[in-house]
C-alpha positions in Angstrom: -11.8 -19.6 7.0 -12.1 -19.1 3.3 -10.3 -16.1 1.7 -10.5 -14.7 -1.8 -7.2 -13.2 -2.9 -5.4 -11.9 -5.9 -2.3 -13.7 -7.1 -0.2 -10.8 -8.3 2.1 -13.0 -10.3 -0.6 -14.8 -12.3 -3.2 -12.0 -12.2 -5.9 -14.5 -11.2 -8.3 -14.4 -8.3 -8.0 -17.5 -6.1 -9.7 -18.9 -3.1 -7.7 -20.4 -0.3 -8.4 -21.9 3.1 -6.5 -20.3 6.0 -6.0 -21.5 9.6 -6.8 -19.0 12.3 -3.7 -16.8 12.5 -2.4 -14.9 15.4 -1.8 -11.6 13.6 -0.6 -9.8 16.7 2.1 -12.4 17.3 3.3 -12.4 13.7 3.4 -8.7 13.6 5.2 -8.3 16.9 7.8 -11.0 16.0 8.6 -9.3 12.7 8.8 -5.8 14.4 11.1 -7.2 17.1 13.3 -9.0 14.6 13.8 -5.6 13.0 14.2 -3.5 16.2 10.9 -1.8 15.7 8.7 -0.9 18.7 4.9 -1.3 18.3 2.3 1.0 19.9 -1.4 0.3 19.5 -4.2 2.8 19.1 -8.0 2.7 18.7 -8.4 5.0 15.6 -9.6 2.3 13.2 -8.2 -0.7 11.3 -6.6 1.3 8.5 -4.9 4.1 10.3 -1.2 3.7 11.0 1.9 5.8 11.2 5.6 5.0 11.2 8.1 6.9 13.3 10.9 6.4 10.7 13.9 7.7 12.7 12.7 6.3 16.0 11.7 2.9 14.5 8.3 3.0 16.1 4.9 2.2 14.6 1.5 3.4 15.7 -1.1 0.9 14.6 -4.5 -0.7 15.4 -4.4 -3.9 17.4 -4.3 -6.5 14.7 -7.4 -8.6 15.4 -8.2 -9.1 11.7 -6.4 -9.0 8.4 -7.0 -5.2 7.6 -5.4 -4.1 10.8 -2.6 -6.7 10.5 -1.9 -5.4 7.0 -1.8 -1.8 8.2 0.9 -2.9 10.7 2.9 -4.6 8.0 2.6 -1.6 5.8 4.0 0.7 8.5 6.8 -1.8 9.2 7.5 -1.7 5.4 8.1 2.1 5.6 10.9 1.5 8.1 12.3 -1.6 6.3 12.4 0.4 3.0 14.3 3.1 4.9 11.9 5.9 4.0 13.1 9.2 5.4 12.0 12.8 5.0 14.1 14.4 2.3 15.1 11.1 0.7 14.0 12.4 -2.7 11.2 9.8 -3.2 7.7 10.9 -3.9 5.0 9.9 -1.4 3.4 7.6 -4.0 6.6 5.6 -4.1 6.8 5.4 -0.4 3.2 4.0 -0.3 3.8 1.6 -3.1 7.1 0.3 -1.6 5.5 -0.2 1.8 2.6 -2.0 0.2 4.8 -4.3 -1.9 6.9 -5.1 1.2 3.7 -6.1 3.1 2.5 -8.2 0.2 5.8 -10.0 0.0 5.8 -10.6 3.7 2.4 -12.2 3.4 3.4 -14.3 0.4 6.5 -15.6 2.2 4.3 -16.6 5.2 1.6 -18.2 3.0 -1.0 -15.6 4.1 -3.4 -14.6 1.3 -3.9 -10.9 0.7 -7.6 -10.2 0.0 -8.5 -8.4 -3.2 -10.3 -5.8 -1.2 -6.9 -4.9 0.6 -5.1 -4.7 -2.8 -7.8 -2.4 -4.2 -7.8 -0.2 -1.1 -4.0 0.2 -1.4 -4.3 0.8 -5.1 -6.8 3.6 -4.6 -4.5 5.3 -2.0 -1.5 5.0 -4.3 -3.6 6.4 -7.2 -4.5 9.4 -5.1 -0.8 10.1 -4.5 0.0 9.6 -8.2 -2.7 12.1 -9.1 -1.3 14.6 -6.6 2.1 14.3 -8.3 0.7 14.7 -11.8 -1.4 17.7 -10.8 1.6 19.2 -9.0 3.5 19.3 -12.3 5.6 16.1 -12.3 5.9 14.9 -15.9 7.2 11.4 -15.4 6.0 8.8 -12.9 7.3 5.4 -12.0 6.3 2.9 -14.6 5.7 0.0 -12.2 3.5 2.0 -10.0 1.5 3.4 -12.9 0.9 -0.1 -14.3 -0.2 -1.3 -10.9 -2.7 1.5 -10.5 -4.0 1.0 -14.1 -5.0 -2.5 -13.1 -7.7 -1.0 -10.9 -11.3 -0.1 -11.8 -12.6 3.3 -12.8 -15.0 3.3 -9.8 -12.2 5.2 -8.0 -11.8 8.7 -9.4 -8.1 8.7 -8.9 -7.6 5.4 -10.7 -9.8 6.8 -13.5 -7.6 9.9 -13.6 -4.4 7.8 -13.9 -5.8 5.7 -16.7 -6.9 8.8 -18.6 -4.0 11.2 -17.8 -0.9 9.1 -17.5 0.5 7.2 -20.4 1.5 3.5 -20.2 5.1 4.9 -20.2 4.5 6.9 -17.1 4.3 10.3 -18.8 1.6 12.8 -17.7 -0.4 13.6 -20.8 -2.7 16.4 -19.5 -1.9 19.9 -18.2 -2.2 20.6 -14.5 -5.8 21.1 -13.3 -7.5 20.8 -10.0 -9.7 17.9 -8.8 -12.7 20.2 -8.8 -12.5 20.6 -12.6 -12.0 16.9 -13.2 
């Protein structure tokens, strides 16, 4: 199977061949290794939840890469020890879980398709925008840079490019999405 993926270290798009992977087995092995229980649902390939204290994840059955990555992302929330009241913004939670899932794939030699990276970027951009519009003045520089690598086709990415400096400072006054 041929995959097109983005090498985040070089910034280049590369094509790689991949053998058929048993995504479910890989996911369950990693979850088991970390003491995480896995529960499957039928809500769609990109819907997942992590029970942070109970160390449970609720994910789609990982038949293809998108559902596999959703599972990894939810494991990432638990591995990164995300907890309500931990002082981290939701955009940081999402970025850290995404980075953990990407690193897991990299260690296993599994390419992460550009489409997956862009989807995650768009979600993180939405969370960044919510923080900026909620009055936060300074945002994490690494996350802002990641989002700014996206395209303006997503309105939240476009907002971040326009309204948050390269240093992570919000440069516009609070306004609602409807006025944007």
